[in-house]
C-alpha positions as CSV (number, residue, x, y, z in Angstrom):
1,X,20.9,38.9,-32.6
2,X,20.8,36.8,-36.0
3,X,21.8,33.0,-35.6
4,X,24.6,31.5,-37.3
5,X,22.9,28.9,-40.2
6,X,24.1,25.7,-41.1
7,X,22.8,23.7,-44.1
8,X,23.7,20.7,-46.4
9,X,24.0,20.7,-50.2
10,X,24.3,18.3,-53.1
11,X,23.8,19.6,-56.7
12,X,25.1,17.9,-59.9
13,X,24.9,21.5,-61.5
14,X,24.5,25.3,-60.7
15,X,21.5,25.0,-63.4
16,X,19.2,23.0,-61.4
17,X,16.2,24.9,-59.8
18,X,16.8,23.7,-56.4
19,X,20.7,24.8,-57.0
20,X,19.4,28.5,-57.8
21,X,17.4,28.5,-55.1
22,X,20.3,27.5,-52.7
23,X,22.2,30.3,-53.8
24,X,19.4,32.7,-53.1
25,X,19.4,31.9,-49.8
26,X,23.2,32.1,-49.5
27,X,22.8,35.8,-51.0
28,X,19.8,36.7,-48.8
29,X,21.7,35.7,-45.6
30,X,24.7,38.2,-47.0
31,X,21.8,40.5,-47.2
32,X,20.8,39.9,-43.7
33,X,24.4,39.7,-42.0
34,X,23.9,35.9,-41.6
35,X,26.6,33.9,-41.4
36,X,26.0,30.8,-43.3
37,X,27.7,27.1,-43.1
38,X,27.2,24.7,-45.7
39,X,28.7,21.1,-45.9
40,X,28.6,20.4,-49.5
41,X,29.0,17.1,-51.4
42,X,28.4,18.4,-54.8
43,X,30.4,16.6,-57.6
44,X,30.8,19.6,-59.3
45,X,33.5,21.9,-58.1
46,X,31.7,25.1,-59.2
47,X,28.7,25.0,-56.6
48,X,31.0,25.3,-53.5
49,X,33.3,27.9,-55.0
50,X,30.3,30.2,-55.8
51,X,29.0,29.5,-52.4
52,X,32.1,30.9,-50.8
53,X,32.0,33.6,-53.5
54,X,29.0,34.7,-51.8
55,X,30.2,34.5,-48.2
56,X,29.3,31.2,-47.2
57,X,31.8,29.1,-45.3
58,X,31.8,25.5,-47.0
59,X,32.8,22.4,-45.6
60,X,33.5,19.9,-48.0
61,X,31.3,16.5,-46.6
62,X,33.5,13.6,-45.7
63,X,30.9,11.8,-43.9
64,X,27.7,9.8,-44.8
65,X,24.4,10.8,-45.8
66,X,22.2,13.9,-44.9
67,X,22.8,13.4,-41.5
68,X,26.1,13.3,-41.6
69,X,26.3,16.0,-43.6
70,X,24.5,18.0,-40.7
71,X,26.7,17.2,-38.1
72,X,29.8,18.4,-40.1
73,X,27.8,21.4,-41.0
74,X,26.7,21.8,-37.1
75,X,30.2,21.4,-35.8
76,X,31.9,23.8,-37.9
77,X,28.8,26.6,-37.1
78,X,29.7,25.9,-33.4
79,X,33.0,26.7,-33.6
80,X,32.6,29.8,-35.7
81,X,29.3,31.5,-34.0
82,X,29.3,34.5,-31.9
83,X,29.1,34.0,-28.2
84,X,25.2,33.9,-27.3
85,X,24.0,33.5,-30.7
86,X,21.9,30.5,-31.8
87,X,22.7,28.0,-34.4
88,X,19.8,27.8,-37.0
89,X,19.2,24.9,-39.7
90,X,17.1,25.0,-42.7
91,X,17.4,23.3,-45.9
92,X,19.0,25.6,-48.5
93,X,15.6,25.8,-50.8
94,X,13.9,27.5,-48.2
95,X,15.0,31.3,-49.2
96,X,12.3,32.9,-47.8
97,X,12.8,31.6,-44.1
98,X,16.0,33.7,-44.1
99,X,14.3,36.8,-43.3
100,X,12.6,35.4,-40.4
101,X,15.2,33.9,-38.3
102,X,15.4,37.3,-36.3
103,X,12.1,37.0,-35.0
104,X,12.6,33.6,-34.1
105,X,15.8,34.2,-31.8
106,X,13.8,36.8,-30.4
107,X,11.0,34.7,-29.1
108,X,13.4,32.1,-28.0
109,X,14.8,34.6,-25.8
110,X,11.8,35.1,-24.0
111,X,12.0,31.3,-22.7
112,X,15.4,31.3,-21.8
113,X,14.9,31.8,-18.3
114,X,17.5,31.2,-15.4
115,X,20.2,30.5,-18.1
116,X,17.9,27.3,-19.2
117,X,18.8,26.7,-22.9
118,X,16.3,26.7,-25.7
119,X,15.5,25.1,-28.8
120,X,13.0,26.8,-31.0
121,X,11.0,25.4,-33.7
122,X,9.2,27.7,-36.1
123,X,5.5,27.1,-36.8
124,X,4.2,27.9,-40.3
125,X,1.1,30.0,-40.8
126,X,-1.7,27.8,-41.6
127,X,-3.1,29.5,-44.6
128,X,0.2,30.0,-46.2
129,X,1.2,26.4,-45.6
130,X,-2.1,25.4,-47.2
131,X,-1.8,27.6,-50.0
132,X,2.2,27.6,-50.6
133,X,2.7,23.7,-50.4
134,X,2.0,20.8,-52.9
135,X,-1.3,19.3,-51.5
136,X,0.4,15.8,-50.9
137,X,3.0,17.6,-48.8
138,X,0.5,19.8,-46.6
139,X,-1.7,16.4,-45.9
140,X,1.8,14.5,-45.4
141,X,3.3,16.9,-43.0
142,X,0.1,17.8,-41.2
143,X,-0.6,14.1,-40.5
144,X,3.2,13.9,-39.5
145,X,3.2,16.7,-37.3
146,X,-0.1,15.0,-35.4
147,X,1.6,12.0,-34.7
148,X,5.0,13.1,-34.0
149,X,3.1,16.0,-31.2
150,X,1.0,13.3,-30.2
151,X,4.0,10.8,-29.0
152,X,5.6,14.0,-27.3
153,X,2.6,15.0,-25.7
154,X,2.4,11.1,-24.5
155,X,5.5,11.4,-23.5
156,X,5.3,14.8,-21.0
157,X,6.9,17.5,-23.4
158,X,5.2,19.9,-21.1
159,X,3.6,22.4,-21.8
160,X,1.5,20.4,-24.6
161,X,3.5,21.1,-27.7
162,X,2.3,22.5,-31.0
163,X,5.6,22.0,-32.9
164,X,5.7,22.1,-36.6
165,X,8.6,19.1,-36.7
166,X,7.4,18.3,-40.2
167,X,8.7,21.8,-41.6
168,X,12.4,21.5,-40.9
169,X,14.1,24.5,-40.0
170,X,15.0,24.7,-36.1
171,X,17.3,27.0,-34.0
172,X,19.2,26.0,-31.1
173,X,21.7,27.0,-28.2
174,X,25.3,26.2,-28.9
175,X,25.2,24.4,-25.6
176,X,22.7,22.1,-26.9
177,X,24.6,21.1,-30.1
178,X,26.0,17.7,-28.5
179,X,22.4,16.4,-28.6
180,X,23.0,16.5,-32.3
181,X,26.2,15.7,-32.8
182,X,26.0,12.8,-30.7
183,X,23.1,11.0,-32.5
184,X,24.1,9.3,-35.8
185,X,20.9,9.3,-37.8
186,X,21.6,9.3,-41.9
187,X,18.4,10.9,-42.8
188,X,15.6,13.4,-41.9
189,X,15.9,11.6,-38.4
190,X,19.0,13.5,-37.9
191,X,17.1,16.8,-37.9
192,X,14.5,15.7,-35.1
193,X,16.1,13.5,-32.7
194,X,18.1,16.0,-31.3
195,X,15.0,18.1,-30.2
196,X,13.6,15.5,-28.1
197,X,17.1,14.7,-26.4
198,X,17.7,18.3,-25.6
199,X,14.4,18.4,-24.1
200,X,14.9,15.5,-22.0
201,X,18.3,17.2,-20.9
202,X,16.1,20.2,-19.5
203,X,16.1,22.6,-22.5
204,X,13.1,24.6,-23.2
205,X,11.3,23.8,-26.3
206,X,9.6,26.6,-27.9
207,X,7.6,27.9,-31.1
208,X,6.6,31.0,-32.6
209,X,4.4,31.4,-36.0
210,X,6.4,32.5,-39.1
211,X,4.6,33.8,-42.5
212,X,6.9,31.8,-44.2
213,X,6.1,31.3,-48.3
214,X,7.4,28.1,-49.9
215,X,9.0,28.9,-53.4
216,X,6.5,28.7,-56.0
217,X,9.1,27.2,-58.2
218,X,9.3,24.2,-55.9
219,X,5.6,24.0,-55.8
220,X,5.0,23.5,-59.5
221,X,7.7,21.3,-59.7
222,X,6.9,18.7,-57.5
223,X,2.7,18.9,-57.0
224,X,0.9,15.7,-58.4
225,X,4.4,14.4,-59.2
226,X,4.6,10.5,-58.1
227,X,8.2,10.8,-57.2
228,X,7.6,13.0,-54.3
229,X,4.3,11.6,-53.5
230,X,6.2,8.6,-52.5
231,X,8.9,10.4,-51.0
232,X,6.7,12.1,-48.3
233,X,5.5,8.5,-47.8
234,X,8.6,7.6,-47.0
235,X,9.3,10.3,-44.8
236,X,6.3,9.3,-42.6
237,X,7.4,5.4,-42.5
238,X,11.2,6.8,-41.5
239,X,10.5,9.2,-38.5
240,X,7.2,7.9,-36.7
241,X,9.1,4.9,-35.6
242,X,12.4,6.4,-35.2
243,X,11.0,9.0,-33.0
244,X,8.8,6.5,-30.9
245,X,11.8,4.5,-30.3
246,X,13.6,7.6,-29.2
247,X,10.7,8.4,-26.6
248,X,10.1,4.6,-25.7
249,X,11.4,5.3,-21.8
250,X,9.0,8.1,-21.2
251,X,6.3,6.4,-23.2
252,X,6.4,3.4,-21.2
253,X,6.9,5.3,-18.2
254,X,3.3,6.9,-18.9
255,X,1.8,3.5,-20.1
256,X,2.8,1.9,-16.8
257,X,1.4,4.8,-14.3
258,X,-1.8,4.6,-16.5
259,X,-4.6,3.1,-14.8
260,X,-5.3,-0.3,-15.9
261,X,-8.7,-1.6,-16.9
262,X,-10.2,-3.6,-14.3
263,X,-10.4,-6.6,-16.7
264,X,-6.6,-6.5,-17.3
265,X,-6.3,-6.3,-13.7
266,X,-8.1,-9.3,-12.8
267,X,-6.3,-11.1,-15.3
268,X,-3.0,-10.2,-14.3
269,X,-4.0,-11.3,-10.8
270,X,-5.2,-14.6,-11.8
271,X,-2.5,-16.0,-13.9
272,X,0.6,-17.7,-12.3
273,X,3.7,-14.7,-11.9
274,X,7.2,-15.1,-12.3
275,X,9.4,-14.2,-9.4
276,X,13.2,-13.8,-10.1
277,X,15.1,-13.6,-6.9
278,X,19.3,-12.9,-6.7
279,X,21.5,-14.2,-4.2
280,X,19.0,-17.3,-4.1
281,X,21.5,-19.1,-2.2
282,X,21.7,-17.1,1.0
283,X,19.8,-17.1,3.9
284,X,17.1,-14.8,3.2
285,X,17.0,-16.1,-0.5
286,X,16.3,-19.5,0.6
287,X,13.7,-18.7,2.9
288,X,11.9,-16.4,0.0
289,X,12.5,-19.3,-2.4
290,X,10.7,-21.7,-0.2
291,X,8.1,-19.3,0.4
292,X,7.0,-18.6,-2.9
293,X,7.5,-21.8,-4.4
294,X,4.4,-23.3,-2.0
295,X,2.4,-20.0,-1.8
296,X,-1.1,-20.9,-2.9
297,X,-3.7,-19.0,-4.0
298,X,-7.1,-18.6,-2.6
299,X,-9.1,-16.3,-4.3
300,X,-12.5,-16.2,-6.8
301,X,-10.5,-15.5,-9.9
302,X,-8.2,-19.0,-9.6
303,X,-8.8,-22.7,-9.0
304,X,-8.6,-23.7,-5.6
305,X,-5.0,-24.4,-4.4
306,X,-3.6,-23.2,-7.4
307,X,-0.2,-21.9,-7.1
308,X,0.6,-18.2,-7.4
309,X,3.9,-18.0,-8.5
310,X,6.7,-19.4,-10.8
311,X,10.1,-18.7,-9.4
312,X,13.4,-18.0,-10.9
313,X,16.6,-18.3,-8.9
314,X,19.8,-16.6,-9.6
315,X,22.8,-17.3,-7.9
316,X,26.8,-17.4,-8.8
317,X,26.7,-21.1,-6.7
318,X,26.5,-23.7,-8.9
319,X,22.7,-24.8,-9.2
320,X,23.2,-28.1,-7.9
321,X,24.1,-26.6,-4.6
322,X,21.1,-24.2,-4.4
323,X,19.1,-27.1,-5.1
324,X,20.6,-29.1,-2.3
325,X,20.1,-26.0,0.1
326,X,16.7,-25.6,-1.0
327,X,15.7,-29.2,-0.7
328,X,17.6,-29.3,3.0
329,X,14.6,-28.0,4.8
330,X,12.1,-29.2,7.4
331,X,9.4,-28.8,4.8
332,X,7.5,-31.7,3.3
333,X,10.0,-33.3,1.1
334,X,7.4,-34.5,-1.5
335,X,5.9,-31.3,-1.9
336,X,8.8,-29.4,-2.1
337,X,10.4,-31.6,-4.2
338,X,7.7,-31.1,-6.9
339,X,7.4,-27.4,-6.2
340,X,11.0,-27.1,-7.1
341,X,11.0,-29.5,-10.0
342,X,7.8,-27.9,-11.7
343,X,8.2,-24.1,-10.9
344,X,11.6,-23.3,-10.0
345,X,14.0,-22.2,-12.7
346,X,17.6,-22.5,-11.4
347,X,20.4,-20.2,-13.1
348,X,24.0,-19.8,-12.0
349,X,25.1,-16.2,-13.0
350,X,27.9,-14.1,-11.6
351,X,26.6,-10.9,-11.4
352,X,29.8,-8.7,-10.8
353,X,30.3,-8.2,-14.7
354,X,27.7,-7.1,-17.6
355,X,26.4,-9.8,-19.6
356,X,23.1,-10.1,-21.7
357,X,22.1,-12.8,-19.7
358,X,21.2,-10.4,-17.1
359,X,18.7,-9.0,-19.2
360,X,17.4,-12.6,-19.7
361,X,17.4,-13.7,-16.5
362,X,14.6,-10.9,-15.6
363,X,12.5,-10.8,-18.8
364,X,8.6,-11.4,-18.5
365,X,9.4,-11.1,-14.7
366,X,6.2,-9.6,-12.6
367,X,8.9,-8.7,-10.0
368,X,12.8,-9.0,-9.3
369,X,14.0,-9.5,-5.9
370,X,17.5,-8.5,-5.7
371,X,19.3,-10.0,-2.6
372,X,23.3,-10.4,-4.1
373,X,26.0,-9.0,-2.3
374,X,29.5,-10.3,-2.0
375,X,29.5,-10.3,1.6
376,X,25.9,-10.2,3.0
377,X,27.0,-9.4,6.6
378,X,27.8,-6.0,8.1
379,X,31.4,-6.7,8.8
380,X,31.8,-6.5,4.8
381,X,35.3,-4.5,3.9
382,X,35.3,-1.3,1.7
383,X,36.6,-3.7,-1.3
384,X,33.8,-5.8,-1.0
385,X,31.3,-2.6,-0.9
386,X,32.9,-1.5,-4.0
387,X,32.0,-4.9,-5.8
388,X,28.6,-5.1,-4.3
389,X,27.8,-1.6,-5.8
390,X,29.0,-2.9,-9.0
391,X,26.4,-5.8,-8.6
392,X,23.6,-3.5,-7.6
393,X,24.4,-1.1,-10.7
394,X,24.1,-3.8,-13.2
395,X,21.2,-5.6,-11.6
396,X,19.4,-2.2,-11.9
397,X,20.4,-1.6,-15.3
398,X,19.3,-5.1,-16.6
399,X,15.8,-4.8,-14.9
400,X,15.3,-1.5,-16.8
401,X,16.6,-3.0,-19.8
402,X,14.1,-6.0,-19.5
403,X,11.3,-3.7,-18.6
404,X,10.5,-5.6,-15.4
405,X,7.4,-4.1,-13.7
406,X,9.1,-3.8,-10.1
407,X,12.3,-4.0,-8.7
408,X,12.3,-5.0,-5.2
409,X,15.9,-4.1,-3.5
410,X,17.2,-5.6,-0.1
411,X,18.6,-2.4,1.5
412,X,19.5,-2.7,5.3
413,X,18.5,-1.0,8.9
414,X,22.2,-0.1,8.8
415,X,21.7,2.9,6.5
416,X,20.4,4.4,9.5
417,X,22.3,2.7,11.9
418,X,24.5,5.4,13.9
419,X,21.5,7.0,15.2
420,X,22.0,4.3,17.9
421,X,24.2,7.1,19.4
422,X,23.5,10.5,17.8
423,X,21.1,12.5,15.7
424,X,17.7,13.6,16.2
425,X,16.6,9.8,16.6
426,X,19.4,8.8,19.2
427,X,18.6,5.7,21.3
428,X,19.0,7.6,24.1
429,X,17.2,10.1,23.7
430,X,13.7,9.4,25.4
431,X,11.3,11.3,23.3
432,X,13.3,11.1,20.2
433,X,11.1,10.8,17.0
434,X,10.6,7.3,15.3
435,X,12.6,6.3,12.2
436,X,11.1,6.5,9.3
437,X,12.0,6.5,5.6
438,X,12.6,10.2,5.8
439,X,15.0,9.9,8.6
440,X,18.3,12.0,8.0
441,X,20.8,9.1,6.3
442,X,23.4,7.9,9.3
443,X,25.0,4.7,7.7
444,X,27.4,2.7,9.6
445,X,26.4,1.2,13.2
446,X,29.8,2.3,14.7
447,X,30.6,1.4,18.2
448,X,33.3,0.1,20.7
449,X,33.2,-1.9,23.5
450,X,36.6,-1.5,24.4
451,X,39.5,0.7,23.1
452,X,40.5,-2.5,20.8
453,X,36.8,-4.0,20.2
454,X,34.7,-2.2,17.8
455,X,32.1,-2.8,14.9
456,X,31.9,-1.2,11.7
457,X,29.1,-1.6,9.3
458,X,30.0,1.7,7.3
459,X,31.5,-0.2,3.9
460,X,28.3,-2.6,4.2
461,X,25.8,0.3,4.7
462,X,27.5,2.4,1.8
463,X,26.8,-0.6,-0.5
464,X,23.1,-0.9,0.3
465,X,22.7,3.2,0.0
466,X,24.1,2.7,-3.1
467,X,21.6,0.3,-4.1
468,X,18.8,2.4,-2.7
469,X,20.2,5.7,-4.7
470,X,20.3,3.5,-8.1
471,X,16.8,2.5,-7.6
472,X,15.4,5.7,-6.9
473,X,17.1,7.0,-10.1
474,X,15.7,4.1,-11.8
475,X,11.8,4.7,-11.0
476,X,12.3,8.4,-11.5
477,X,13.6,8.2,-15.4
478,X,11.9,4.7,-16.7
479,X,8.8,2.8,-16.1
480,X,9.7,0.5,-13.5
481,X,8.4,0.9,-9.8
482,X,10.9,0.4,-6.8
483,X,10.8,-1.0,-3.5
484,X,13.5,-0.7,-1.0
485,X,13.3,-2.9,2.2
486,X,15.7,-2.0,5.0
487,X,15.6,-5.4,6.3
488,X,16.5,-5.7,10.1
489,X,18.1,-8.7,12.0
490,X,17.3,-11.8,10.2
491,X,19.6,-14.6,11.6
492,X,19.9,-17.9,9.1
493,X,17.9,-20.8,10.3
494,X,15.1,-20.9,13.0
495,X,15.9,-17.1,13.6
496,X,15.1,-17.2,17.3
497,X,15.3,-14.1,19.5
498,X,17.4,-16.3,22.1
499,X,20.3,-16.6,19.5
500,X,20.5,-12.8,19.0
501,X,24.0,-11.6,19.6
502,X,25.0,-7.9,20.2
503,X,27.1,-7.6,16.9
504,X,24.4,-7.8,14.3
505,X,26.0,-10.4,12.4
506,X,25.6,-14.4,12.9
507,X,29.3,-14.8,12.8
508,X,29.4,-14.4,16.4
509,X,27.2,-16.1,19.3
510,X,24.9,-14.4,21.6
511,X,27.5,-14.5,24.7
512,X,30.5,-13.1,22.5
513,X,32.4,-10.0,23.1
514,X,34.3,-9.1,20.0
515,X,37.2,-7.3,18.9
516,X,38.5,-5.7,15.4
517,X,41.4,-7.8,13.8
518,X,41.3,-5.7,10.6
519,X,38.8,-3.8,8.2
520,X,35.6,-5.9,8.1
521,X,37.2,-8.6,10.5
522,X,35.5,-9.5,13.6
523,X,36.5,-12.0,16.2
524,X,35.7,-12.9,19.9
525,X,37.7,-11.0,22.2
526,X,40.1,-12.5,24.4
527,X,39.3,-12.6,28.4
528,X,42.0,-9.8,29.1
529,X,40.4,-7.3,26.5
530,X,37.0,-7.4,28.3
531,X,38.2,-4.8,31.1
532,X,35.6,-3.5,33.5
533,X,32.5,-5.7,33.6
534,X,30.3,-2.7,34.4
535,X,31.6,-0.3,31.9
536,X,31.0,-3.2,29.4
537,X,27.5,-4.5,30.4
538,X,26.2,-0.8,30.1
539,X,27.4,-0.5,26.5
540,X,26.6,-3.8,25.8
541,X,23.1,-3.5,27.0
542,X,22.5,-0.3,24.8
543,X,23.8,-2.1,21.7
544,X,22.4,-5.2,22.1
545,X,18.8,-3.6,22.7
546,X,19.1,-1.8,19.6
547,X,20.1,-5.0,17.8
548,X,17.4,-7.0,19.4
549,X,14.7,-4.3,18.3
550,X,15.7,-4.6,14.5
551,X,14.7,-8.4,14.4
552,X,12.5,-9.5,11.7
553,X,11.0,-13.1,12.4
554,X,11.0,-15.4,9.3
555,X,7.3,-15.1,9.5
556,X,7.4,-11.6,9.0
557,X,10.2,-11.5,6.8
558,X,8.0,-13.7,3.9
559,X,5.0,-11.6,4.4
560,X,7.2,-8.5,4.1
561,X,8.5,-9.7,1.2
562,X,4.8,-10.9,-0.4
563,X,3.6,-7.4,0.4
564,X,6.3,-5.7,-1.9
565,X,5.2,-8.1,-4.7
566,X,1.6,-7.5,-4.7
567,X,0.9,-4.2,-3.2
568,X,-0.3,-1.4,-5.1
569,X,2.3,1.7,-5.2
570,X,1.3,5.6,-5.1
571,X,4.6,6.7,-4.6
572,X,4.4,8.0,-1.2
573,X,2.4,11.0,-2.8
574,X,5.2,11.9,-4.9
575,X,4.3,10.7,-8.1
576,X,7.2,8.5,-8.4
577,X,6.6,4.5,-7.7
578,X,9.8,4.2,-5.3
579,X,8.9,3.4,-1.8
580,X,11.0,2.7,1.2
581,X,9.9,0.3,4.0
582,X,11.7,-0.6,7.3
583,X,11.7,-4.4,7.3
584,X,11.2,-5.2,11.5
585,X,8.7,-7.2,13.4
586,X,6.6,-5.5,15.8
587,X,9.0,-5.1,18.6
588,X,8.0,-3.4,21.8
589,X,10.1,-0.5,22.3
590,X,11.8,-0.4,18.7
591,X,12.4,2.9,17.3
592,X,11.9,1.9,14.1
593,X,8.1,2.9,12.6
594,X,6.1,0.5,11.5
595,X,4.0,2.7,9.3
596,X,4.6,1.7,5.3
597,X,3.0,2.3,2.2
598,X,2.5,-1.8,0.9
599,X,0.2,-2.6,3.9
600,X,2.9,-4.9,5.4
601,X,1.7,-5.6,9.2
602,X,4.3,-7.2,11.4
603,X,3.4,-10.2,13.6
604,X,6.1,-11.2,15.8
605,X,7.6,-9.5,18.7
606,X,11.1,-10.2,19.9
607,X,10.2,-9.3,23.7
608,X,7.2,-12.2,23.5
609,X,7.4,-15.7,22.6
610,X,7.7,-16.0,19.0
611,X,5.2,-17.9,17.1
612,X,6.3,-21.4,15.9
């Protein structure tokens, strides 16, 4: 099937050699049974009138530049093209291309497998290209093709392309038109960027050789002429930076996955690294901030005792309050005060709405540890869940825009929480497999102690799962590495095993029973609600064992997150730098797997005397 052609024209008069070639193109389309759509901006009304008389569909240009005209012509061609036909662009002077489109469309059909749409870029025969073109154009376009194919190959266009992008003509399935229509380029880039956007969206990009002969009139008029030599240079200067910018996400990802030279790795390891922590005024944020501020280097590449990290601490709390909380700890006050003054940067920032400050916050960071949430406890409501999901989305987007090397997301063991009662890893199944990063998702940790006493961590865990999936997408489609930590039960303060409750929240004490009073709201149960002691004790023991075995000591917490910062990631064998880690101590009898891809080795055990 022949394509529907679209092109652009702007001629002062029909007497120019370029106009005469365009007329010949329209006549050739009529002979071949090809419908051609022309977006015309000629000041002489006789130009579009002649095109219409010869059978062309002519659209008067209302937009700006060659790119605007191309989009207007494409939009009209997409409206009138027969079902199943391709749309094809060519410059109006390339009259010899008209008879070759049937072969291009036939070649494209071979790549249209499983309904996959196709872009076809014709490839000029090398001998004809060298013989029929001005020598300056042959050299310039050969170089341009080499540059663009190099960028495409580096970006991962597979199989390795040999696209004649400098030629100009291309064909596309109508379903792909939006990739050209949505790009607002004004010059030659309006032809090329859509090819890469269609490829990125999953289209097949193919090529086939054509025996195209460039018009002798054009060769005679342009060869050796300064005007046209400068135009070739202008095309190079225009197109290479634009295509490089368009492919920046893929190129950055390729560079990040390329092995670094040993000297570069040593230089980075020896430097003081910037860490960003969101939610730094909370329980875990404060503990991590203190640890990283006081962490010293001990390797051969640095001075003895050199501090390892600079820390940028972000929270919605006023910076004075975060500073007060940092200094209100049992560490050596003089050393800590100096660390906060010299190596901590405190930033007050509301993360629930987009701001360019999000990108500035994370700019230059070796790693970002994202802890912030509206409610950091398992009794979060659905409204708080929605707000936390917004925060996670904005932080991930900001990290990608800031080109952060690694994003560390604080998730929760609650995304697998309902395995305590059912599923293949249920608590009461003695031979059940351990819970790993690959275990079936069962978010929520829902249970009842009495008909009116319950705990529902579903909203809280859904927000955490949202953060995980956003991180997985970012790792797949950007250059950023992502580590997800499914944190267990880490209480504020000393975080002793003796103060763990059966509720999974510090809002109730170790001896409290609790009852639901509304969504995300728990309170101690009244004595009358407790009911039969034996039944209550059995249920309580099961739930308490589940939560106690999720304990994460303060010592294990900080070494776990240190491992997330410094580990070399291999994507757990997937090739994508996305890793999920269980964040618990080495608790005997725990159902949570201790295997991980970051080298974390827990030291403490909830069932033993904790380390001082």
